[in-house]
C-alpha positions as CSV (number, residue, x, y, z in Angstrom):
1,M,-4.0,-5.3,8.1
2,A,-6.0,-2.3,6.9
3,E,-8.5,-4.5,5.2
4,G,-9.0,-6.6,8.3
5,F,-9.3,-3.6,10.6
6,L,-11.8,-1.8,8.3
7,K,-14.0,-4.9,7.9
8,K,-14.1,-5.3,11.7
9,M,-14.9,-1.6,12.2
10,L,-17.7,-1.8,9.7
11,K,-19.2,-4.8,11.4
12,E,-19.0,-3.3,14.8
13,K,-20.1,0.2,13.9
14,I,-22.8,-0.2,11.2
15,G,-23.5,-3.9,11.6
16,D,-24.3,-4.5,7.9
17,S,-20.7,-5.0,6.8
18,Q,-21.9,-6.5,3.5
19,R,-23.2,-3.1,2.3
20,I,-19.6,-1.9,1.9
21,Q,-17.1,-4.3,0.5
22,V,-13.4,-4.0,1.4
23,L,-10.7,-5.4,-0.6
24,S,-6.9,-4.9,-0.6
25,A,-4.6,-5.2,-3.6
26,G,-1.0,-4.4,-4.2
27,V,1.2,-3.5,-7.2
28,N,3.7,-6.2,-6.3
29,A,1.3,-8.7,-4.8
30,F,1.4,-12.4,-5.9
31,G,-1.0,-14.4,-3.9
32,W,1.0,-14.5,-0.7
33,P,-0.5,-15.1,2.7
34,A,-0.2,-12.6,5.5
35,T,3.2,-12.5,7.1
36,R,3.6,-14.3,10.4
37,E,3.9,-10.9,12.2
38,A,0.7,-9.5,10.6
39,A,-1.2,-12.7,11.4
40,E,-0.1,-12.5,15.0
41,I,-1.2,-8.9,15.3
42,M,-4.5,-9.6,13.7
43,K,-5.1,-12.7,15.8
44,R,-4.7,-10.5,18.9
45,E,-7.3,-8.1,17.5
46,G,-9.8,-11.0,16.9
47,I,-9.3,-11.0,13.2
48,D,-8.6,-14.2,11.3
49,V,-6.4,-13.7,8.3
50,S,-5.6,-17.4,7.7
51,G,-7.4,-17.4,4.4
52,F,-5.9,-14.1,3.2
53,R,-3.9,-14.1,0.0
54,S,-2.6,-10.9,-1.6
55,K,-4.2,-9.7,-4.8
56,R,-2.5,-7.9,-7.7
57,L,-3.9,-4.5,-8.5
58,N,-5.5,-4.4,-11.9
59,E,-7.8,-2.1,-13.9
60,E,-10.9,-4.2,-13.2
61,L,-10.5,-3.8,-9.4
62,V,-9.7,-0.1,-9.7
63,D,-12.7,0.5,-12.0
64,K,-15.1,-1.3,-9.7
65,A,-13.9,0.5,-6.6
66,D,-15.8,3.5,-5.3
67,L,-12.8,4.6,-3.2
68,I,-9.1,3.7,-3.4
69,L,-7.0,4.3,-0.2
70,T,-3.3,3.6,-0.3
71,M,-0.9,3.3,2.6
72,E,1.8,5.4,1.1
73,K,2.0,8.3,-1.4
74,S,4.2,6.2,-3.6
75,H,1.4,3.7,-3.9
76,K,-1.0,6.4,-4.8
77,D,1.4,7.7,-7.4
78,T,1.7,4.2,-8.9
79,V,-2.1,3.8,-9.1
80,L,-2.3,7.2,-10.8
81,S,0.5,6.5,-13.2
82,L,-1.2,3.2,-14.2
83,F,-4.8,4.5,-14.1
84,P,-4.9,8.3,-14.2
85,Q,-8.6,8.3,-15.0
86,Y,-9.3,7.2,-11.4
87,A,-7.6,10.2,-9.7
88,H,-10.9,11.4,-8.4
89,K,-11.2,8.4,-6.1
90,T,-7.6,7.7,-5.2
91,F,-6.1,9.0,-1.9
92,T,-3.7,8.0,0.7
93,L,-5.5,6.8,3.9
94,K,-4.0,9.7,5.9
95,E,-4.9,12.2,3.2
96,F,-8.5,11.0,3.3
97,A,-8.4,11.3,7.1
98,G,-7.6,15.0,6.7
99,E,-3.9,14.9,7.4
100,T,-1.6,17.1,5.3
101,E,1.8,16.1,6.5
102,N,3.6,12.8,6.4
103,L,0.9,11.0,4.3
104,D,2.6,7.6,4.6
105,I,1.9,4.6,6.8
106,S,5.2,2.8,6.6
107,D,5.3,-0.7,5.2
108,P,6.3,-3.0,8.0
109,Y,7.4,-5.8,5.7
110,G,10.7,-7.2,6.8
111,G,10.5,-5.7,10.2
112,G,9.9,-7.5,13.5
113,L,6.7,-7.8,15.6
114,K,7.3,-4.3,17.1
115,T,7.4,-2.8,13.7
116,Y,4.1,-4.5,12.8
117,E,2.5,-3.4,16.1
118,A,3.5,0.2,15.4
119,C,2.1,0.0,11.8
120,A,-1.2,-1.7,13.1
121,N,-1.7,1.1,15.6
122,E,-1.1,3.8,13.0
123,I,-3.6,2.1,10.6
124,K,-6.2,1.8,13.4
125,L,-5.8,5.4,14.5
126,T,-6.1,6.7,10.9
127,L,-9.0,4.5,10.1
128,T,-10.8,5.7,13.2
129,K,-10.2,9.3,12.1
130,A,-11.5,8.6,8.6
131,F,-14.2,6.0,9.3
132,D,-17.3,8.3,9.1
133,K,-15.9,10.0,6.0
134,I,-15.2,6.6,4.3
135,V,-18.7,5.3,5.1
136,D,-20.4,8.5,3.9
137,Y,-18.3,8.6,0.7
138,I,-19.1,5.0,-0.2
139,L,-22.8,5.2,0.6
140,E,-23.1,8.5,-1.3
141,E,-21.5,6.7,-4.3
142,E,-23.8,3.8,-3.8
143,G,-26.8,6.2,-3.9
144,E,-25.6,7.9,-7.0
145,E,-25.2,4.6,-8.9
146,G,-28.2,2.9,-7.4
147,E,-26.3,-0.3,-6.5
148,Q,-24.4,-1.7,-3.6
149,K,-20.6,-1.2,-3.4
């Protein structure tokens, strides 16, 4: 859901959503489609996830990323345990948004539609808080490397 929301925000707020690429990946992802609940929430938001398939996190993805934002601290810890050399660009979304307490956005998997709605609202709120910082961070990295990310 975070990938879909951020892509939509980029398109609405800066127009050129191709300048910043957004990709989600998971430690336990195996090419699954979005859950029925996630697809319903995203449809309500005008975001089509019918072609979405989860991707497994790997070093190539982590290396190419300018910024890695996780939904939970345990996800961040996993990324850092697998790829400690990328600690400088790995944060929880809430941490990047400036929060210092309760850095997790709970995984709604296995919950009902209300659980997914609560999760979606928390993601949108946090992305809204972090949006300008995300864009500035990525564009700064792009400028330093002289290529689009």
